[in-house]
C-alpha positions, -999 to 999 in steps of 0.1 A, spaced: -593 320 -590 -591 311 -627 -557 303 -640 -541 292 -672 -517 262 -669 -484 263 -687 -463 232 -690 -426 237 -688 -398 212 -691 -384 206 -656 -347 214 -657 -326 184 -648 -357 163 -641 -379 139 -659 -414 151 -668 -428 186 -666 -435 212 -640 -468 231 -641 -466 268 -634 -499 286 -631 -502 320 -647 -530 340 -631 -559 353 -651 -558 384 -629 -521 391 -622 -530 415 -593 -545 386 -573 -525 359 -556 -537 331 -534 -514 326 -503 -518 298 -477 -536 323 -454 -559 339 -481 -560 358 -513 -542 392 -517 -547 419 -542 -516 440 -551 -508 465 -578 -495 459 -613 -477 480 -639 -462 472 -673 -429 460 -659 -436 447 -624 -461 436 -597 -461 448 -561 -478 431 -531 -473 449 -498 -481 444 -461 -487 407 -463 -487 392 -428 -463 362 -424 -469 358 -386 -495 367 -360 -493 401 -343 -469 397 -313 -489 414 -286 -502 405 -252 -490 370 -243 -472 368 -277 -449 397 -269 -414 382 -265 -425 349 -278 -415 331 -310 -436 342 -340 -469 323 -344 -487 315 -377 -507 344 -392 -544 339 -390 -562 333 -422 -588 357 -438 -618 355 -461 -621 373 -493 -594 396 -508 -569 413 -486 -557 447 -497 -519 444 -505 -514 477 -521 -498 495 -491 -470 484 -468 -478 476 -431 -465 498 -402 -429 498 -393 -420 478 -362 -418 498 -329 -386 518 -328 -370 550 -315 -382 578 -337 -365 606 -318 -343 615 -347 -367 601 -373 -374 619 -406 -396 591 -419 -429 600 -402 -447 568 -411 -465 550 -382 -449 523 -360 -468 494 -344 -463 460 -328 -486 448 -356 -457 448 -380 -447 413 -390 -454 418 -427 -435 415 -459 -436 429 -494 -431 411 -527 -419 426 -560 -421 404 -591 -416 407 -628 -447 404 -650 -461 369 -645 -449 342 -670 -447 304 -672 -412 304 -656 -405 304 -619 -380 331 -610 -351 331 -585 -359 348 -552 -340 374 -532 -351 379 -496 -339 413 -483 -333 419 -446 -331 456 -438 -304 473 -418 -307 499 -390 -286 485 -361 -314 461 -352 -331 492 -337 -345 510 -367 -357 506 -403 -383 487 -423 -385 466 -454 -407 489 -474 -381 516 -479 -363 493 -504 -382 498 -536 -371 467 -556 -388 476 -589 -355 478 -608 -342 445 -594 -375 427 -603 -377 443 -638 -341 443 -650 -329 413 -629 -360 392 -636 -361 380 -601 -387 380 -573 -377 402 -543 -392 399 -508 -385 426 -482 -392 418 -446 -401 436 -414 -390 420 -381 -391 430 -344 -365 455 -334 -346 468 -303 -362 458 -270 -391 440 -285 -369 420 -309 -339 411 -287 -345 416 -250 -328 386 -233 -344 389 -198 -341 356 -180 -378 357 -171 -387 358 -208 -361 337 -227 -329 341 -246 -339 370 -269 -335 366 -307 -372 372 -314 -364 394 -344 -341 366 -358 -370 341 -353 -392 365 -372 -368 364 -401 -369 326 -401 -407 327 -401 -406 350 -431 -382 325 -449 -406 297 -441 -434 318 -456 -413 323 -487 -407 286 -489 -445 279 -487 -459 308 -507 -435 323 -531 -443 300 -560 -478 316 -561 -460 349 -569 -439 333 -596 -408 326 -574 -389 294 -572 -387 282 -536 -357 261 -545 -337 292 -555 -338 315 -525 -309 339 -517 -309 358 -484 -293 392 -485 -289 422 -462 -268 453 -455 -253 465 -422 -275 449 -395 -292 430 -423 -259 416 -434 -252 407 -398 -285 388 -398 -273 369 -429 -242 359 -410 -264 346 -382 -285 326 -406 -254 309 -419 -248 294 -385 -283 292 -370 -298 257 -368 -333 270 -375 -323 286 -408 -308 254 -423 -323 246 -457 -343 278 -461 -319 294 -486 -293 283 -511 -270 314 -513 -262 345 -493 -252 381 -498 -234 400 -470 -231 438 -474 -211 460 -450 -218 437 -420 -197 439 -388 -206 403 -379 -182 403 -350 -204 427 -330 -227 402 -313 -233 398 -275 -232 365 -258 -260 354 -235 -245 364 -201 -237 400 -213 -271 403 -230 -289 391 -199 -270 416 -178 -280 445 -201 -316 432 -202 -319 431 -164 -307 467 -162 -332 477 -189 -361 460 -170 -351 478 -138 -350 511 -156 -386 507 -168 -398 497 -134 -398 459 -138 -369 450 -115 -386 422 -94 -377 389 -111 -409 372 -99 -431 397 -117 -408 409 -144 -423 390 -173 -459 401 -165 -447 437 -158 -428 440 -191 -457 425 -211 -481 450 -195 -460 481 -206 -473 502 -235 -451 499 -266 -441 536 -264 -422 528 -232 -402 501 -251 -387 522 -279 -353 527 -263 -331 498 -275 -312 475 -252 -277 487 -261 -256 455 -264 -227 467 -284 -209 497 -301 -198 500 -337 -176 530 -333 -199 558 -322 -230 538 -332 -249 514 -310 -269 483 -318 -292 458 -301 -292 425 -319 -290 387 -319 -276 369 -289 -251 341 -293 -246 311 -270 -283 304 -272 -304 277 -287 -311 299 -317 -274 309 -322 -252 283 -304 -220 300 -318 -213 335 -331 -207 337 -368 -169 342 -367 -165 312 -345 -188 293 -368 -166 302 -397 -134 293 -379 -148 259 -369 -166 250 -401 -201 252 -385 -216 273 -413 -240 266 -442 -222 255 -473 -237 279 -498 -222 304 -522 -215 338 -507 -212 373 -522 -196 396 -496 -182 431 -496 -179 466 -482 -178 502 -493 -145 520 -495 -153 546 -469 -177 529 -446 -174 550 -415 -172 584 -432 -210 584 -431 -212 578 -394 -186 604 -387 -205 629 -407 -237 619 -388 -219 626 -355 -207 659 -368 -241 671 -378 -254 660 -344 -229 683 -328 -203 659 -315 -167 672 -317 -146 653 -341 -112 670 -336 -77 665 -323 -86 669 -286 -113 642 -289 -95 618 -312 -83 594 -286 -117 595 -269 -134 585 -302 -109 557 -307 -114 545 -272 -151 543 -277 -145 522 -308 -115 501 -298 -112 502 -260 -77 495 -247 -63 493 -283 -71 530 -289 -35 542 -284 -19 517 -308 -46 524 -334 -39 561 -331 -2 554 -339 -12 536 -371 -38 562 -381 -22 596 -373 -42 625 -389 -10 636 -407 -15 606 -430 -50 617 -438 -47 653 -450 -43 664 -414 -79 655 -408 -90 638 -376 -124 629 -391 -108 612 -421 -82 594 -398 -109 582 -374 -132 571 -403 -103 552 -420 -94 534 -387 -130 524 -381 -137 515 -417 -107 492 -417 -110 477 -382 -147 472 -380 -157 466 -416 -131 460 -443 -108 436 -425 -136 417 -408 -152 411 -442 -118 401 -456 -113 377 -428 -147 362 -433 -142 359 -470 -110 340 -465 -126 316 -441 -156 310 -462 -135 305 -493 -120 273 -480 -150 252 -490 -174 272 -511 -177 297 -539 -170 332 -525 -170 365 -544 -157 397 -528 -164 433 -538 -156 469 -527 -180 496 -537 -159 527 -545 -178 557 -558 -162 587 -541 -191 608 -553 -219 585 -543 -251 606 -536 -255 611 -498 -284 625 -479 -284 663 -478 -277 668 -441 -245 647 -443 -231 668 -472 -227 697 -447 -198 679 -430 -164 695 -437 -149 663 -451 -161 640 -479 -186 612 -471 -172 594 -502 -183 557 -507 -199 557 -472 -218 531 -454 -251 521 -471 -246 544 -501 -243 514 -525 -280 507 -518 -291 535 -540 -275 515 -569 -296 484 -562 -329 498 -549 -350 529 -557 -345 546 -523 -351 583 -516 -333 609 -495 -304 615 -519 -297 632 -553 -303 612 -584 -275 592 -600 -256 608 -629 -251 589 -662 -220 571 -651 -235 561 -618 -267 549 -635 -246 526 -657 -229 513 -625 -263 508 -610 -274 486 -640 -242 466 -638 -246 460 -601 -282 449 -605 -270 425 -632 -243 411 -609 -266 407 -580 -294 391 -601 -270 367 -617 -257 356 -583 -293 351 -572 -300 330 -603 -268 310 -605 -247 314 -573 -221 334 -593 -221 371 -603 -209 362 -638 -179 363 -661 -150 385 -651 -156 383 -614 -130 360 -598 -140 334 -573 -117 335 -542 -93 306 -543 -58 297 -532 -45 311 -565 -66 343 -563 -68 348 -525 -64 386 -527 -84 394 -559 -113 417 -552 -138 433 -576 -139 471 -573 -173 486 -584 -168 521 -596 -184 545 -621 -149 548 -636 -151 511 -646 -153 479 -626 -120 462 -622 -103 433 -604 -75 445 -581 -51 431 -555 -37 448 -524 -70 452 -506 -55 438 -473 -26 462 -475 -48 492 -484 -69 486 -453 -40 477 -431 -54 442 -424 -21 428 -412 -21 453 -384 -57 445 -374 -48 408 -374 -23 415 -345 -50 429 -322 -70 407 -299 -103 396 -314 
C-alpha cells in the first residue's frame, strides 16, 4: 500500500518519529492482513476486525488464540455478530454467534500525528451487549482520539468455571487479547500504542477494575475510566465452581469424567442462559472469577493492599443509578410496593435488609417505595462503593471523581411508563459520550453537557487529567466531587453524606 511519510519531532525524545499517512485512508494494513473501512469528512470507521480466532470446537472454553491471517482486502464496513447471549427480552434483533471476537475502530481523519487511544469495554452484566452499539463518531471527531470498541465472550461461554474446563475468565482473557491487538496494530490506524486508556460502564467498568489488578493486563494501558461499576460483586473460585457444576448438571453434563467433552459438544443455543454468580439488587450477572491465576485478588482487596496498577483513574456514578433497574422491574410486572419492600431489600442486601429499611423509609422519599428502594441500592451498591474505591486509589495516584446528575436524562421509551422518575439512571450518561439509539434526542442544554463531557473524557485520555477546574482527589480535597449537569458543572462537597456512606461503612463488606 502506497504511503506518504511524515516526519514529526518525537516529544521528549531525540530524533524524529515517522508516521505513515495512507494514500487510501479507507485501507489499513494490520498484522493479520489489510482491511477496508468507511470514511467520511470527519472520521473513519473500521468494523468487525478479528482480534482472535473463533472460539469453537476444542477452542470453546480456552484462552483466545491468534486470529488467522487473510489474503487481499477484508471488508471492515460492518460489525461482526454479537457474542452468544440470552435474547429472550432482546429488542436488538441482530445475529449472535460464537464467531464474535471482533473489534471496531473509530478514528479522526488521518494526519501525521499519532492520537491517544480509548479502548471501550461494553456493559451488560457480562451476559449481554456488544461493542458496536457504541457509535464513537463524536468522541473521535471532537475529542481527536482513536476509539476501539470490543466484543468478548459472555455468560456461560465467557465465564463458566467448571473444574473440568478451567478457572473461567475467558471473557476477561478476550479483553486482554484485544488490548494486545491494540498494542500491536493501533499505530496503523493513527493511534499511539503508548497512550492507551481502558474504559467501561457497568460490567465494562467492573472489567476495568479487574484489569487494574490482573497480572496479564499489566503494561497494556496507561490510564483507566470506571463508570458506574459495582466492582465488589465478583465471585471467588469455590462459589463459581459450585454454580458451574450445577449449570453443567442442568444441561445434561453432570458426569465429571465426560463433562468437558459433553459441554463442548452442546450447540450454542443451549448455552445462552448465564451462570448466575451474583446479584446487583434485582439484576444478575455472570462475570470474572477471583482467586484464580487470572485474578489472584478481587479489585477491592487489591485496592486495600496496594496490589493495583499505578495509573491515573477517572471514576464516577450517576445520581440515580438504580432508578433505571427499578423501572425495568416495574415494566416487567414485578411488584415494587410496600408489601414487597423488605423482600426487595433482602434480595439486594441479605441479612442487612431490616437495618437498610430503617435508614431508607419510604416516608423520606415522597412516600414512594420505588424511590426508597432505588436510593438504597444506588447508595449501597454504586455510589459508596465508588467513593470507597476513589479514596483508596487516591492514596498514590491521580484520581478524579464525578457524579452525572441530569434528572431529565433521556431514557428508553418503555421505562418512561414507570410511575416514578428514572432521573439520572444507570447508563444514561452514555448518551452524552456516544451516539446510541433507543432514547429521545438531547435538548440544547444537554447537548452542551455532552460536548463538555466529551472534552473532559478526551482530555483525560490524552493527558491523564480531565483538565482545569476538575479537582484531583487529595488529602486536602478528599470530598470534592465534580457534578456534571445541564444546569452547569460544579465542584461540590458532601457526596458521602448525601449518599449515606457513613452508614454503609458500618455494614459487613
